[in-house]
N, C-alpha and C positions, 0 to 999 in steps of 0.2 A: 830308178826305178826299172824293174825287171817284172814281167809278164809271164806267169809260166802256164800254159793252156795243156789241159789231160783231157785225151778223149771225146767223148760224143760232141762238144764244144767246138772242136777244131771245123765242124761240118757250117757254121756260121763267120768265119772268119774272112776278113778282106784286106790285104796290103796295098798300100798303094805303088806303084812302078815306077820308075823314073821318067815316063812320060806323063803321070796323072793319071793314069788310069787306075781304078779299083779291077785287081783280079781274084778271085777265090782263092783260098789256101786248100789246096788240094788234100784230101780226108786222105788218111795211112794209118790203120788201126793199130794201137800200140806206141804211136809215135808222142814226142812230147814237144811243142811247140815253145820257144824259149824267144821273148821279144826284149831287147837291151832299151834301156833307155839312157838318155843323154850323158848322165854320170857315169855309168857303165862305158858307153860311150866315149869318153872323154878319158876317162883312168885308164882305159886300156889300150891307150895309145889310138882310139880308133880302130883298132882288131874287132871288135862288136861293131856292127851297123846297125843303124839305127832303121827302123820301118813304120812309117805313117801306117798305122793299121785302123780297124772299125770291126763292131760284132753288127750285124745284121740280123734283124730279127723275120724269122719266116711269117708268109703271110696268115699262116694255118698250118697245123698239125700236122708234118710229113710222115704217111703210112712207113711203118718198120724203124724211125727216130725215135730212141729215147728223149724224153723230155729235157731242155736244157738247164742245166743248173750252172749257177756261177756263186763263185766264192771271192770276192774283191779285199785283198790285201795290202794295204800302202804301207811302203815301208822305204826312207831315204835317210841320207846321209843326215848327219848334224849340220843345224841351220848355219855355221860359219865355216862349216866346210868349204874349200877352195874347191870349183866346180868343175877346173881342171889343175893336171901339173902347173906350176907357175915356171915361165919361160926361164931359160939360162941367161937371157941377155937381160942384164939391169935395169936396160933403159927401156922395157916393157912395163906397163903398168901390172900389178896383180891381179890374179883373176878374181871375179866375183863370186861371194860365196853363193852355198845352195839356195838358201831363203833371199837373198836378194835376185840372182840369177831368174827363179822360177816366180818373182814377183813380177819381175820385168816382163815375162813371156806371157803371164796370164793378164796384165795390164794392156798390152799391146795387142791382144787376143779379144781380149773384149771391147779395146778402140775401135777395133777394125770392123767388128762385130761375124768373127772368124767364127764356123761352125766346124772346123778342122783342126 
């Protein structure tokens, strides 16, 4: 998955740093924020870094800020596409397909009660 954020929505984004702390994404007018999902991370040979992120809703309308408008579009690889390129080592198991990988992650999060 790839997340693209343009404009005013940047005011409400946070990313988690390596210490586990949530930090605000600074707003720079005219910028586009691109967050790579796991599939792009693995298939780019980890060139694109994963970023745990969240949207923080303001407690009230902030003066001078336009209202937030969000368009969500989920796009993913074919369910049977390998989640990452196969190893050159023939003794290594084949990578899981996208569907199996995502189902495993969702089930693990559900069982742990994770909200992140």
